[in-house]
PDB file with one MODEL, atoms N, CA, C and O in Angstrom:
MODEL        1
ATOM      1  N   MET A   1       1.017  -1.389  -0.204  1.00  0.00           N
ATOM      2  CA  MET A   1      -0.328   0.590  -0.164  1.00  0.00           C
ATOM      3  C   MET A   1       0.758   0.830   0.085  1.00  0.00           C
ATOM      4  O   MET A   1       1.792   0.290   0.479  1.00  0.00           O
ATOM      5  N   THR A   2       0.174   2.222  -0.360  1.00  0.00           N
ATOM      6  CA  THR A   2       0.503   3.434  -1.270  1.00  0.00           C
ATOM      7  C   THR A   2       1.131   4.390   0.192  1.00  0.00           C
ATOM      8  O   THR A   2       0.566   3.936   1.187  1.00  0.00           O
ATOM      9  N   GLU A   3       2.300   5.771   0.652  1.00  0.00           N
ATOM     10  CA  GLU A   3       1.619   5.878   2.021  1.00  0.00           C
ATOM     11  C   GLU A   3       0.849   7.170   0.641  1.00  0.00           C
ATOM     12  O   GLU A   3       1.225   8.012  -0.175  1.00  0.00           O
ATOM     13  N   GLN A   4       0.099   6.785   0.958  1.00  0.00           N
ATOM     14  CA  GLN A   4      -0.370   8.008   0.337  1.00  0.00           C
ATOM     15  C   GLN A   4      -2.210   7.269   0.110  1.00  0.00           C
ATOM     16  O   GLN A   4      -3.296   7.741   0.443  1.00  0.00           O
ATOM     17  N   LYS A   5      -1.961   6.377  -0.371  1.00  0.00           N
ATOM     18  CA  LYS A   5      -3.739   5.635   0.133  1.00  0.00           C
ATOM     19  C   LYS A   5      -3.766   5.288   1.985  1.00  0.00           C
ATOM     20  O   LYS A   5      -4.622   5.555   2.828  1.00  0.00           O
ATOM     21  N   MET A   6      -2.224   4.488   2.113  1.00  0.00           N
ATOM     22  CA  MET A   6      -2.166   4.258   3.756  1.00  0.00           C
ATOM     23  C   MET A   6      -2.988   5.616   4.741  1.00  0.00           C
ATOM     24  O   MET A   6      -3.805   5.441   5.644  1.00  0.00           O
ATOM     25  N   LYS A   7      -2.273   7.433   4.032  1.00  0.00           N
ATOM     26  CA  LYS A   7      -2.959   8.237   4.602  1.00  0.00           C
ATOM     27  C   LYS A   7      -4.312   8.316   4.647  1.00  0.00           C
ATOM     28  O   LYS A   7      -5.021   8.481   5.640  1.00  0.00           O
ATOM     29  N   GLU A   8      -4.756   8.136   3.049  1.00  0.00           N
ATOM     30  CA  GLU A   8      -6.624   8.506   2.925  1.00  0.00           C
ATOM     31  C   GLU A   8      -7.356   7.495   4.244  1.00  0.00           C
ATOM     32  O   GLU A   8      -8.219   7.872   5.036  1.00  0.00           O
ATOM     33  N   SER A   9      -6.514   5.724   4.154  1.00  0.00           N
ATOM     34  CA  SER A   9      -7.177   5.098   5.056  1.00  0.00           C
ATOM     35  C   SER A   9      -7.212   5.197   6.358  1.00  0.00           C
ATOM     36  O   SER A   9      -8.230   4.944   7.001  1.00  0.00           O
ATOM     37  N   THR A  10      -5.995   5.613   6.937  1.00  0.00           N
ATOM     38  CA  THR A  10      -6.440   6.221   8.251  1.00  0.00           C
ATOM     39  C   THR A  10      -7.005   7.616   8.487  1.00  0.00           C
ATOM     40  O   THR A  10      -6.736   8.085   9.593  1.00  0.00           O
ATOM     41  N   GLN A  11      -7.890   8.533   7.497  1.00  0.00           N
ATOM     42  CA  GLN A  11      -8.487  10.055   6.954  1.00  0.00           C
ATOM     43  C   GLN A  11      -9.783   9.185   7.371  1.00  0.00           C
ATOM     44  O   GLN A  11     -10.454   9.290   8.398  1.00  0.00           O
ATOM     45  N   ALA A  12      -9.907   8.505   6.540  1.00  0.00           N
ATOM     46  CA  ALA A  12     -11.137   7.346   6.713  1.00  0.00           C
ATOM     47  C   ALA A  12     -11.419   7.480   8.182  1.00  0.00           C
ATOM     48  O   ALA A  12     -11.916   8.325   8.926  1.00  0.00           O
ATOM     49  N   LYS A  13     -10.914   6.345   8.276  1.00  0.00           N
ATOM     50  CA  LYS A  13     -11.049   5.042  10.180  1.00  0.00           C
ATOM     51  C   LYS A  13     -11.595   6.594  11.263  1.00  0.00           C
ATOM     52  O   LYS A  13     -12.419   6.613  12.177  1.00  0.00           O
ATOM     53  N   ILE A  14     -10.600   7.956  10.589  1.00  0.00           N
ATOM     54  CA  ILE A  14     -10.664   8.646  11.848  1.00  0.00           C
ATOM     55  C   ILE A  14     -11.847   8.877  11.467  1.00  0.00           C
ATOM     56  O   ILE A  14     -12.614   8.017  11.900  1.00  0.00           O
ATOM     57  N   THR A  15     -12.735  10.270  10.358  1.00  0.00           N
ATOM     58  CA  THR A  15     -13.660  10.144   9.807  1.00  0.00           C
ATOM     59  C   THR A  15     -14.887   9.996  10.431  1.00  0.00           C
ATOM     60  O   THR A  15     -15.810  10.743  10.758  1.00  0.00           O
ATOM     61  N   ALA A  16     -14.557   8.489  10.520  1.00  0.00           N
ATOM     62  CA  ALA A  16     -15.407   7.483  10.174  1.00  0.00           C
ATOM     63  C   ALA A  16     -15.618   7.366  11.999  1.00  0.00           C
ATOM     64  O   ALA A  16     -16.803   7.527  12.289  1.00  0.00           O
ATOM     65  N   ALA A  17     -15.118   7.231  12.681  1.00  0.00           N
ATOM     66  CA  ALA A  17     -14.908   7.214  14.489  1.00  0.00           C
ATOM     67  C   ALA A  17     -15.201   8.939  14.694  1.00  0.00           C
ATOM     68  O   ALA A  17     -15.093   9.183  15.896  1.00  0.00           O
ATOM     69  N   VAL A  18     -15.412   9.735  14.192  1.00  0.00           N
ATOM     70  CA  VAL A  18     -15.481  10.850  15.193  1.00  0.00           C
ATOM     71  C   VAL A  18     -16.603  10.655  14.126  1.00  0.00           C
ATOM     72  O   VAL A  18     -16.723  11.880  14.147  1.00  0.00           O
ATOM     73  N   ALA A  19     -17.685  10.200  13.069  1.00  0.00           N
ATOM     74  CA  ALA A  19     -18.702  10.080  13.065  1.00  0.00           C
ATOM     75  C   ALA A  19     -19.553   9.645  13.848  1.00  0.00           C
ATOM     76  O   ALA A  19     -20.684  10.100  13.676  1.00  0.00           O
ATOM     77  N   LEU A  20     -19.388   8.758  14.836  1.00  0.00           N
ATOM     78  CA  LEU A  20     -20.166   7.782  14.966  1.00  0.00           C
ATOM     79  C   LEU A  20     -20.014   8.178  16.913  1.00  0.00           C
ATOM     80  O   LEU A  20     -20.767   8.047  17.878  1.00  0.00           O
ATOM     81  N   ALA A  21     -18.141   8.869  16.627  1.00  0.00           N
ATOM     82  CA  ALA A  21     -18.560   9.772  17.890  1.00  0.00           C
ATOM     83  C   ALA A  21     -19.683  10.461  18.597  1.00  0.00           C
ATOM     84  O   ALA A  21     -20.308  10.225  19.631  1.00  0.00           O
ATOM     85  N   ARG A  22     -19.729  11.536  17.542  1.00  0.00           N
ATOM     86  CA  ARG A  22     -20.576  12.513  17.538  1.00  0.00           C
ATOM     87  C   ARG A  22     -22.155  12.139  17.994  1.00  0.00           C
ATOM     88  O   ARG A  22     -23.005  12.783  18.609  1.00  0.00           O
ATOM     89  N   GLY A  23     -22.143  10.788  17.399  1.00  0.00           N
ATOM     90  CA  GLY A  23     -23.604  10.504  17.161  1.00  0.00           C
ATOM     91  C   GLY A  23     -24.154   9.659  19.232  1.00  0.00           C
ATOM     92  O   GLY A  23     -24.967   9.417  20.125  1.00  0.00           O
ATOM     93  N   VAL A  24     -23.187   9.643  18.822  1.00  0.00           N
ATOM     94  CA  VAL A  24     -23.240   8.567  20.564  1.00  0.00           C
ATOM     95  C   VAL A  24     -23.194   9.856  21.622  1.00  0.00           C
ATOM     96  O   VAL A  24     -23.659   9.776  22.760  1.00  0.00           O
ATOM     97  N   ALA A  25     -22.625  10.946  21.133  1.00  0.00           N
ATOM     98  CA  ALA A  25     -22.036  11.481  22.200  1.00  0.00           C
ATOM     99  C   ALA A  25     -23.433  12.157  22.524  1.00  0.00           C
ATOM    100  O   ALA A  25     -23.866  12.315  23.665  1.00  0.00           O
ATOM    101  N   GLN A  26     -24.290  12.659  20.972  1.00  0.00           N
ATOM    102  CA  GLN A  26     -25.492  12.991  20.884  1.00  0.00           C
ATOM    103  C   GLN A  26     -27.017  12.692  22.298  1.00  0.00           C
ATOM    104  O   GLN A  26     -27.602  13.347  23.161  1.00  0.00           O
ATOM    105  N   LYS A  27     -27.025  11.236  21.703  1.00  0.00           N
ATOM    106  CA  LYS A  27     -27.084  10.536  22.419  1.00  0.00           C
ATOM    107  C   LYS A  27     -27.464   9.871  23.660  1.00  0.00           C
ATOM    108  O   LYS A  27     -28.466   9.289  24.077  1.00  0.00           O
ATOM    109  N   ALA A  28     -25.528  10.364  24.394  1.00  0.00           N
ATOM    110  CA  ALA A  28     -26.081  10.594  25.530  1.00  0.00           C
ATOM    111  C   ALA A  28     -26.522  12.115  26.347  1.00  0.00           C
ATOM    112  O   ALA A  28     -27.202  12.538  27.282  1.00  0.00           O
ATOM    113  N   LEU A  29     -25.942  12.398  25.657  1.00  0.00           N
ATOM    114  CA  LEU A  29     -26.587  13.938  26.060  1.00  0.00           C
ATOM    115  C   LEU A  29     -28.369  14.420  25.837  1.00  0.00           C
ATOM    116  O   LEU A  29     -28.976  15.453  26.119  1.00  0.00           O
ATOM    117  N   ALA A  30     -28.704  13.390  25.335  1.00  0.00           N
ATOM    118  CA  ALA A  30     -30.412  13.380  25.475  1.00  0.00           C
ATOM    119  C   ALA A  30     -31.019  13.246  26.902  1.00  0.00           C
ATOM    120  O   ALA A  30     -30.709  12.615  27.912  1.00  0.00           O
ATOM    121  N   PRO A  31     -32.135  14.209  26.516  1.00  0.00           N
ATOM    122  CA  PRO A  31     -32.530  13.967  27.762  1.00  0.00           C
ATOM    123  C   PRO A  31     -33.161  13.069  28.831  1.00  0.00           C
ATOM    124  O   PRO A  31     -33.736  13.171  29.915  1.00  0.00           O
ATOM    125  N   SER A  32     -32.815  12.275  28.091  1.00  0.00           N
ATOM    126  CA  SER A  32     -33.106  10.890  28.579  1.00  0.00           C
ATOM    127  C   SER A  32     -32.163  10.066  29.061  1.00  0.00           C
ATOM    128  O   SER A  32     -31.563   9.584  28.100  1.00  0.00           O
ATOM    129  N   PRO A  33     -31.646   9.582  30.303  1.00  0.00           N
ATOM    130  CA  PRO A  33     -30.917   9.071  30.466  1.00  0.00           C
ATOM    131  C   PRO A  33     -31.109   7.810  29.652  1.00  0.00           C
ATOM    132  O   PRO A  33     -30.126   7.575  28.949  1.00  0.00           O
ATOM    133  N   ASN A  34     -31.625   7.348  29.596  1.00  0.00           N
ATOM    134  CA  ASN A  34     -31.671   5.685  29.033  1.00  0.00           C
ATOM    135  C   ASN A  34     -31.827   6.078  27.353  1.00  0.00           C
ATOM    136  O   ASN A  34     -33.000   6.135  26.983  1.00  0.00           O
ATOM    137  N   PRO A  35     -30.995   6.298  26.510  1.00  0.00           N
ATOM    138  CA  PRO A  35     -31.368   6.103  25.298  1.00  0.00           C
ATOM    139  C   PRO A  35     -31.450   5.014  24.298  1.00  0.00           C
ATOM    140  O   PRO A  35     -30.770   4.028  24.014  1.00  0.00           O
ATOM    141  N   GLU A  36     -32.302   5.445  23.964  1.00  0.00           N
ATOM    142  CA  GLU A  36     -33.323   3.531  22.882  1.00  0.00           C
ATOM    143  C   GLU A  36     -31.717   3.199  22.381  1.00  0.00           C
ATOM    144  O   GLU A  36     -31.089   4.243  22.204  1.00  0.00           O
ATOM    145  N   TRP A  37     -31.100   2.224  22.174  1.00  0.00           N
ATOM    146  CA  TRP A  37     -30.078   1.698  21.100  1.00  0.00           C
ATOM    147  C   TRP A  37     -30.656   0.882  20.180  1.00  0.00           C
ATOM    148  O   TRP A  37     -31.218  -0.146  20.556  1.00  0.00           O
ATOM    149  N   THR A  38     -30.610   1.152  19.141  1.00  0.00           N
ATOM    150  CA  THR A  38     -31.553   0.419  17.788  1.00  0.00           C
ATOM    151  C   THR A  38     -30.304  -0.359  17.698  1.00  0.00           C
ATOM    152  O   THR A  38     -29.272  -0.130  18.330  1.00  0.00           O
ATOM    153  N   GLU A  39     -30.518  -1.358  16.797  1.00  0.00           N
ATOM    154  CA  GLU A  39     -29.537  -2.796  16.195  1.00  0.00           C
ATOM    155  C   GLU A  39     -28.680  -1.805  15.050  1.00  0.00           C
ATOM    156  O   GLU A  39     -27.644  -2.208  14.520  1.00  0.00           O
ATOM    157  N   TYR A  40     -29.148  -0.753  14.827  1.00  0.00           N
ATOM    158  CA  TYR A  40     -27.818  -0.114  14.124  1.00  0.00           C
ATOM    159  C   TYR A  40     -26.718   0.266  14.945  1.00  0.00           C
ATOM    160  O   TYR A  40     -25.644  -0.243  14.629  1.00  0.00           O
ATOM    161  N   ASP A  41     -26.724   1.104  16.006  1.00  0.00           N
ATOM    162  CA  ASP A  41     -26.193   1.516  17.187  1.00  0.00           C
ATOM    163  C   ASP A  41     -25.743   0.907  17.068  1.00  0.00           C
ATOM    164  O   ASP A  41     -25.050   1.080  16.066  1.00  0.00           O
ATOM    165  N   MET A  42     -25.480  -0.576  17.827  1.00  0.00           N
ATOM    166  CA  MET A  42     -25.250  -1.644  18.035  1.00  0.00           C
ATOM    167  C   MET A  42     -23.858  -2.217  17.508  1.00  0.00           C
ATOM    168  O   MET A  42     -22.679  -2.485  17.737  1.00  0.00           O
ATOM    169  N   ARG A  43     -25.424  -2.179  16.215  1.00  0.00           N
ATOM    170  CA  ARG A  43     -23.825  -2.833  14.971  1.00  0.00           C
ATOM    171  C   ARG A  43     -22.738  -1.661  15.062  1.00  0.00           C
ATOM    172  O   ARG A  43     -21.577  -1.826  15.435  1.00  0.00           O
ATOM    173  N   SER A  44     -23.325  -0.420  14.647  1.00  0.00           N
ATOM    174  CA  SER A  44     -21.884   0.311  14.918  1.00  0.00           C
ATOM    175  C   SER A  44     -20.780   0.155  16.106  1.00  0.00           C
ATOM    176  O   SER A  44     -19.559   0.091  15.966  1.00  0.00           O
ATOM    177  N   ILE A  45     -21.314   0.123  16.959  1.00  0.00           N
ATOM    178  CA  ILE A  45     -20.203   0.714  18.199  1.00  0.00           C
ATOM    179  C   ILE A  45     -19.696  -0.847  18.435  1.00  0.00           C
ATOM    180  O   ILE A  45     -19.008  -1.247  19.374  1.00  0.00           O
ATOM    181  N   ASP A  46     -20.392  -1.870  16.967  1.00  0.00           N
ATOM    182  CA  ASP A  46     -19.563  -3.432  17.580  1.00  0.00           C
ATOM    183  C   ASP A  46     -18.164  -3.341  16.817  1.00  0.00           C
ATOM    184  O   ASP A  46     -17.149  -3.984  17.086  1.00  0.00           O
ATOM    185  N   GLU A  47     -18.412  -1.999  15.378  1.00  0.00           N
ATOM    186  CA  GLU A  47     -17.661  -1.871  14.526  1.00  0.00           C
ATOM    187  C   GLU A  47     -16.417  -1.859  15.222  1.00  0.00           C
ATOM    188  O   GLU A  47     -15.598  -2.687  15.620  1.00  0.00           O
ATOM    189  N   TRP A  48     -16.628  -0.159  15.228  1.00  0.00           N
ATOM    190  CA  TRP A  48     -16.177   0.952  16.081  1.00  0.00           C
ATOM    191  C   TRP A  48     -14.930  -0.519  17.230  1.00  0.00           C
ATOM    192  O   TRP A  48     -13.997  -1.123  16.700  1.00  0.00           O
ATOM    193  N   ILE A  49     -15.031  -0.564  17.596  1.00  0.00           N
ATOM    194  CA  ILE A  49     -14.680  -1.810  18.443  1.00  0.00           C
ATOM    195  C   ILE A  49     -13.689  -2.813  18.528  1.00  0.00           C
ATOM    196  O   ILE A  49     -12.736  -2.901  19.303  1.00  0.00           O
ATOM    197  N   ALA A  50     -14.094  -3.628  17.524  1.00  0.00           N
ATOM    198  CA  ALA A  50     -12.952  -3.931  16.050  1.00  0.00           C
ATOM    199  C   ALA A  50     -11.371  -3.550  15.693  1.00  0.00           C
ATOM    200  O   ALA A  50     -10.324  -4.195  15.641  1.00  0.00           O
ATOM    201  N   LEU A  51     -11.827  -1.881  15.432  1.00  0.00           N
ATOM    202  CA  LEU A  51     -10.853  -1.794  14.192  1.00  0.00           C
ATOM    203  C   LEU A  51      -9.969  -0.935  15.660  1.00  0.00           C
ATOM    204  O   LEU A  51      -9.158  -0.055  15.370  1.00  0.00           O
ATOM    205  N   GLN A  52     -10.237  -1.314  17.326  1.00  0.00           N
ATOM    206  CA  GLN A  52      -9.695  -1.021  17.754  1.00  0.00           C
ATOM    207  C   GLN A  52      -8.522  -2.115  18.549  1.00  0.00           C
ATOM    208  O   GLN A  52      -8.602  -3.209  19.107  1.00  0.00           O
ATOM    209  N   ASP A  53      -7.341  -1.061  18.220  1.00  0.00           N
ATOM    210  CA  ASP A  53      -6.376  -1.979  18.790  1.00  0.00           C
ATOM    211  C   ASP A  53      -5.939  -3.009  20.348  1.00  0.00           C
ATOM    212  O   ASP A  53      -5.124  -3.872  20.673  1.00  0.00           O
ATOM    213  N   VAL A  54      -7.164  -2.181  20.995  1.00  0.00           N
ATOM    214  CA  VAL A  54      -7.708  -3.687  22.258  1.00  0.00           C
ATOM    215  C   VAL A  54      -9.242  -3.972  22.627  1.00  0.00           C
ATOM    216  O   VAL A  54     -10.337  -3.539  22.269  1.00  0.00           O
ATOM    217  N   LYS A  55      -8.786  -4.859  23.467  1.00  0.00           N
ATOM    218  CA  LYS A  55     -10.408  -5.435  23.752  1.00  0.00           C
ATOM    219  C   LYS A  55     -11.304  -4.976  24.304  1.00  0.00           C
ATOM    220  O   LYS A  55     -11.160  -5.078  25.522  1.00  0.00           O
ATOM    221  N   LEU A  56     -12.909  -4.123  23.785  1.00  0.00           N
ATOM    222  CA  LEU A  56     -13.245  -3.212  24.677  1.00  0.00           C
ATOM    223  C   LEU A  56     -14.775  -3.658  25.002  1.00  0.00           C
ATOM    224  O   LEU A  56     -15.071  -4.667  24.362  1.00  0.00           O
ATOM    225  N   GLU A  57     -15.359  -3.388  25.461  1.00  0.00           N
ATOM    226  CA  GLU A  57     -16.011  -3.933  26.113  1.00  0.00           C
ATOM    227  C   GLU A  57     -16.981  -2.582  25.957  1.00  0.00           C
ATOM    228  O   GLU A  57     -16.695  -1.396  26.121  1.00  0.00           O
ATOM    229  N   ARG A  58     -19.057  -3.631  25.331  1.00  0.00           N
ATOM    230  CA  ARG A  58     -19.380  -1.982  24.821  1.00  0.00           C
ATOM    231  C   ARG A  58     -19.393  -0.562  25.658  1.00  0.00           C
ATOM    232  O   ARG A  58     -19.199   0.442  24.973  1.00  0.00           O
ATOM    233  N   PRO A  59     -19.671  -0.321  27.532  1.00  0.00           N
ATOM    234  CA  PRO A  59     -19.901   0.047  27.730  1.00  0.00           C
ATOM    235  C   PRO A  59     -18.242   1.209  28.091  1.00  0.00           C
ATOM    236  O   PRO A  59     -18.187   2.334  28.587  1.00  0.00           O
ATOM    237  N   GLU A  60     -17.400   0.522  27.704  1.00  0.00           N
ATOM    238  CA  GLU A  60     -15.921   1.042  27.600  1.00  0.00           C
ATOM    239  C   GLU A  60     -16.399   2.328  26.568  1.00  0.00           C
ATOM    240  O   GLU A  60     -16.449   3.520  26.869  1.00  0.00           O
ATOM    241  N   ALA A  61     -16.635   1.877  25.637  1.00  0.00           N
ATOM    242  CA  ALA A  61     -16.260   1.900  24.330  1.00  0.00           C
ATOM    243  C   ALA A  61     -17.433   3.011  23.979  1.00  0.00           C
ATOM    244  O   ALA A  61     -17.220   3.946  23.207  1.00  0.00           O
ATOM    245  N   ILE A  62     -18.776   2.781  24.683  1.00  0.00           N
ATOM    246  CA  ILE A  62     -19.280   4.151  24.052  1.00  0.00           C
ATOM    247  C   ILE A  62     -19.264   5.067  25.984  1.00  0.00           C
ATOM    248  O   ILE A  62     -20.207   5.056  26.776  1.00  0.00           O
ATOM    249  N   ARG A  63     -18.762   5.307  26.061  1.00  0.00           N
ATOM    250  CA  ARG A  63     -17.239   6.069  27.202  1.00  0.00           C
ATOM    251  C   ARG A  63     -16.733   6.976  26.396  1.00  0.00           C
ATOM    252  O   ARG A  63     -17.058   8.161  26.336  1.00  0.00           O
ATOM    253  N   ARG A  64     -15.596   6.184  25.505  1.00  0.00           N
ATOM    254  CA  ARG A  64     -15.190   6.083  25.427  1.00  0.00           C
ATOM    255  C   ARG A  64     -15.510   7.630  23.927  1.00  0.00           C
ATOM    256  O   ARG A  64     -15.148   8.800  24.043  1.00  0.00           O
ATOM    257  N   LEU A  65     -16.335   6.943  22.588  1.00  0.00           N
ATOM    258  CA  LEU A  65     -16.518   7.642  22.076  1.00  0.00           C
ATOM    259  C   LEU A  65     -17.551   8.542  22.083  1.00  0.00           C
ATOM    260  O   LEU A  65     -17.890   9.023  21.002  1.00  0.00           O
ATOM    261  N   VAL A  66     -18.389   9.020  23.565  1.00  0.00           N
ATOM    262  CA  VAL A  66     -18.814  10.103  24.144  1.00  0.00           C
ATOM    263  C   VAL A  66     -17.620  11.309  23.778  1.00  0.00           C
ATOM    264  O   VAL A  66     -17.583  12.260  22.998  1.00  0.00           O
ATOM    265  N   GLU A  67     -16.476  10.597  24.999  1.00  0.00           N
ATOM    266  CA  GLU A  67     -15.474  11.725  25.628  1.00  0.00           C
ATOM    267  C   GLU A  67     -15.208  11.641  23.474  1.00  0.00           C
ATOM    268  O   GLU A  67     -16.347  11.760  23.022  1.00  0.00           O
ATOM    269  N   LEU A  68     -14.562  11.549  22.714  1.00  0.00           N
ATOM    270  CA  LEU A  68     -13.997  11.292  21.506  1.00  0.00           C
ATOM    271  C   LEU A  68     -15.460  12.350  20.330  1.00  0.00           C
ATOM    272  O   LEU A  68     -15.150  13.000  19.332  1.00  0.00           O
ATOM    273  N   GLY A  69     -16.549  12.243  20.731  1.00  0.00           N
ATOM    274  CA  GLY A  69     -17.984  13.015  19.922  1.00  0.00           C
ATOM    275  C   GLY A  69     -17.496  14.587  21.145  1.00  0.00           C
ATOM    276  O   GLY A  69     -17.567  15.632  20.499  1.00  0.00           O
ATOM    277  N   LEU A  70     -17.222  14.738  22.101  1.00  0.00           N
ATOM    278  CA  LEU A  70     -17.709  15.520  22.939  1.00  0.00           C
ATOM    279  C   LEU A  70     -16.051  16.334  22.714  1.00  0.00           C
ATOM    280  O   LEU A  70     -15.958  17.485  23.140  1.00  0.00           O
ATOM    281  N   LYS A  71     -14.940  15.755  22.118  1.00  0.00           N
ATOM    282  CA  LYS A  71     -13.717  16.682  22.643  1.00  0.00           C
ATOM    283  C   LYS A  71     -14.188  17.466  20.758  1.00  0.00           C
ATOM    284  O   LYS A  71     -14.411  18.677  20.739  1.00  0.00           O
ATOM    285  N   ALA A  72     -14.247  16.978  19.916  1.00  0.00           N
ATOM    286  CA  ALA A  72     -14.978  16.882  18.963  1.00  0.00           C
ATOM    287  C   ALA A  72     -15.682  18.237  18.530  1.00  0.00           C
ATOM    288  O   ALA A  72     -15.273  18.982  17.640  1.00  0.00           O
ATOM    289  N   LYS A  73     -16.953  18.451  19.410  1.00  0.00           N
ATOM    290  CA  LYS A  73     -17.687  19.398  19.702  1.00  0.00           C
ATOM    291  C   LYS A  73     -17.688  20.457  19.657  1.00  0.00           C
ATOM    292  O   LYS A  73     -18.566  21.272  19.373  1.00  0.00           O
ATOM    293  N   ALA A  74     -16.295  20.579  20.048  1.00  0.00           N
ATOM    294  CA  ALA A  74     -15.446  21.459  21.283  1.00  0.00           C
ATOM    295  C   ALA A  74     -15.118  22.259  20.231  1.00  0.00           C
ATOM    296  O   ALA A  74     -15.542  23.371  19.914  1.00  0.00           O
ATOM    297  N   LYS A  75     -13.907  21.195  19.488  1.00  0.00           N
ATOM    298  CA  LYS A  75     -13.108  22.118  18.131  1.00  0.00           C
ATOM    299  C   LYS A  75     -14.041  23.399  17.233  1.00  0.00           C
ATOM    300  O   LYS A  75     -13.506  24.023  16.317  1.00  0.00           O
TER     301      LYS A  75
ENDMDL
END
């Protein structure tokens, strides 16, 4: 893989992670403290977990995604 393709691939992964993180953060900050997670939401979170270098449980993954989303929103 060329360096340019690696950069594009990495950027695409980061963009996807930020988009997912923003969505998770919005749900976490919703008025209801117990958001209704759809099957799509859970699948998206599981896919994000699979891309990580370490094995995460869903609650920890959600916490990390919320943190990423909040940091991205602050920019």
